[in-house]
N, C-alpha and C positions, 0 to 999 in steps of 0.2 A: 537556211542562210537569209539574211536581209537583202533586199534590193541593193542597198549601198555596198554590201560585202560581196555581191555577184559583180558589181561592176569593177570593183577594187581589184578582184582576181581577174577579170577579164582583160583589163588595160595594164595590169601589174604595176599600178601606182605611176606609171609614166605619165598619164594625162589627168590624174586625181589629185585631190588635195594632199595626200602623202608624199607628192613629189618634193624631193629634197630643196628644189627650188622654188620658194614661196612665190615668185612672179609667175610660175607656170601652173599654179594649182588651178584645178578646173572640176566643174560637176558635170559629170558625163551621162546622159540619160540612154536607156536603150533605144535602139532605133525601131521604127514602126515596121512590122515584118513585110508590108507590101510598098511603103514609099521609100524606104532606105534612108529617112531623114534622121536627125540626131542632136547632138548637144555642144555646150560650151563653158562659159565662165560667169563671173558674178560680181555683185557689189552690195552696199548698203549695210553698215555696221549694225550688230544686233547681239544679244547674249544669248547663248546656248540655254535652252530651257526644256525640262522633261515635259513630256505631253501631259503628265498628270498636274502639272502647274498651271492650267489653262484657266483663263478667264471665264467668267459664267457666261454660258451660252445665251442667255438672256440679254446679253450686250450687243448681240448682233443686230446691226440696223439694216432693213431692207434696201437692197441696191436700187438706184435708178437705171433700169436696164436700157434706158434711150441715151444714157450719158456715155460718151467716149472714155470719160476717166474711169469708168467702172471696169474698163478691160485693160487697164494698165498695172503691170506687175512690179513690185509684189502687191501693191495696194493694201488691202487690209488682211491679206493672207499671212498665215505664221505657222511654225510647227505645231502651235496649239490648235489649229483650225480642226473642227469636228464636222461630222455628218450633220448633227443637228444645226450646228452654225450656219452651215451651207444651205440647208434648207430654209432657215430663218431669213437669210440674206437674198437667196435667189429663187425661192419657191420651190415647193415639192416636185413640180412637174418637171424642173430644170435639173434635178439631181437624181443620179441612178447609181445604185450600187452594182457593179458589174466587174467582169474581167478586164484588165486593161494591159494593153500590149507590152512585152518586155523584149529583152535581147535575144536574139537566135530563135526567135519564133515563140519563145515562152511567153506565158501570161501570169498575172497575178491578180488577186482580188483589191480593189480600189474603188474609185468613185468616177464616173463621167460626169462632167458638168455640161449643160446644154447638149445631151445626147443625139438630138435630133436636128441639130442646127450647126452645120459644119463651119459656119462663120464665127460662132462662139464656143465650139466644143473644145473642151480640154481634159486631159487625164490626169487624175491625182493618185500619187502613190504613197503609202504609208510604211512606217518602219514596222509597225504591228498590223499587219494585212487583214487579220483575223476579225480584230475589234476595231480596225480603222482608227488606230490612234498614232500620233506623231507623224504629221504631214512631212514627207520628205522630198517631194518633187512634184511640181506642177508643170504639166507638159502639153505644148501645142503643137500640131503637126499640119493641120489643115491649110491648104494653099492660100485660101481666101478669107484667113481668120482675122478678126478685128483686134485680138489681143496684141498688146504692143510692151515692150519694156518701158521703163521710165524715160529712156532718152529717145524713144520713137522706133527704135529698130524693132522689125516685125518680119514675118516671113515675106521673102521676096526681096528684102533689102540686099542690093548688090554687094559684092565684096568689095568692090571699088570705095563705095561709100563707107564701109566698115573701116577700111584702111584710112580714108580720110578723116573720119571721125576719130580714129585712134592716133592719128599723127605719125604713126610708125607702121612697118609691116607686121603682121602678125603670123603665128605658125599654127598649123592645122595638120591633122592625119589624112593621109591619101584616101581617096574615094574608091567606092565600088568594093567595099567589106563591111562587115556588121557594124563597126564603129568608125566609119570613115567620115570625114568632114568635121570632127571634133576639134575646137580650137584649143590649144595646149598652152599658148604663150603669147600675151599681147605686147611682149617685148618693152615694157616699162612705158607703153604710150597712154592716151588719156583714158582709155577703156580698161587699163589694168586695176584689177581689185587691189585694195591695201591689205596689209597683214592683219589688219582688226576685222575686216570684212568676215562675217559669218554666212548671211544668206549670199548666195552666189546666182546671178542671172546665168541662164542657160543659153548657148547659141551654138547652132551646127549648121554646116554648109552642104548645100547640094550642087550638082552640076547641070541637071536638065538634060536636054539632048545634044549636048556638046559631042563632037566626034572624038573617039578614042584617041589618045595620044596629044590632045589639046589640054589636058589637065591631069595632074599627078594621081596615082592608084597605089592602094597597097597599104600594108602595116608599116608606115614610116611616117615621119614629120616632114613637112615642106613648108617653105616661106611663100607668102603671097606674093613676093617680088621675084620669085624664082624665074631666072631668064629664059629657062627652057619652055615657059608656059607664058608668053607675052599677052595672051588674051584673057588671062585667068580672072582678072577684076571683073570682066563683064560675063564670063561664062559662070562662074560661081556665084551663089547667092545664099541667102539664109533659108534654110529649109525646115529649121525648127527652133523654137524659142521655149523659154520657161523659166523657173525658178526653183532652186534647191534650198532647202531650209535646215538649220542645225538643230540638233536633238540627240537623244540616246540612241546609239546603233543598235542597240540589243535590249528589248524591254522585257 
C-alpha cells in the first residue's frame, strides 16, 4: 500500500483530498514517532504528471545553499524530482537514501535531505519507494528548520498568526494522538486552496508544554476560536510543514 493510501485509510477521508467538501481538502503527513508533529494544506496550481514524464535530470541547477530562497517550498521540487536531480542540486553529501518516519511508528524507504543538519533536514517520500519515483511528500519537522512555505509560514509560527493571515478561524484535529493537529479546513480564508490546486502545502500544529485542559485533545475537529480554549492562539504553533505533490497513486 502506498503512503498516500495508508493516510487515506487512517483518516477515513475526513481530512484528506477525498473529503466531499473541496474547501476542506488537505494533505496529511504521518507524524514523527518522537515529536508528534504532523500536517495540513496546500496551494499552487499545477498539472498531475506521471513520474515517468520527468524533465532530463541534467536540467538540475546547483542550489546556492547560502540563499534563504533555496529553502522555500515548493521551490524547484515537483512530483518529477529524482534522487539524481537532488544530488546534482544539493550535492551528494547532502542526500541520503534511508528509512523515513511514517505514521504509527512505521517507516518507509525514502530520501533524507541534509541528514546531519537539523536546520535544513527534510524527509522525502515517494509513491514508488523501492525505486524512489514519484515524489509525493516533502516533510520538515525539526524545530529550528530554515525551510519555509512561500508565504513565510514555518515551524514555530503561532496559531494566532496563522489565523490572522487566513482572516478567518481554521479547523484542526485535536492534539495528543497520531494525527493530531492536522488542519482540515481554512473556512474560505486567504490560505484556503482553490479547487484547481494540485500541490498542497502541509501544515500541522503542536502545543508544546501547555497544561492539559488548555487545548483540545482527541480524534475530533476543533475551531481555532473555540471559546473553551481562550489561549489556544498562543499555545498552539506550527510543528510541521511540507508540500505534497500530485501524481499516480500506484505505479
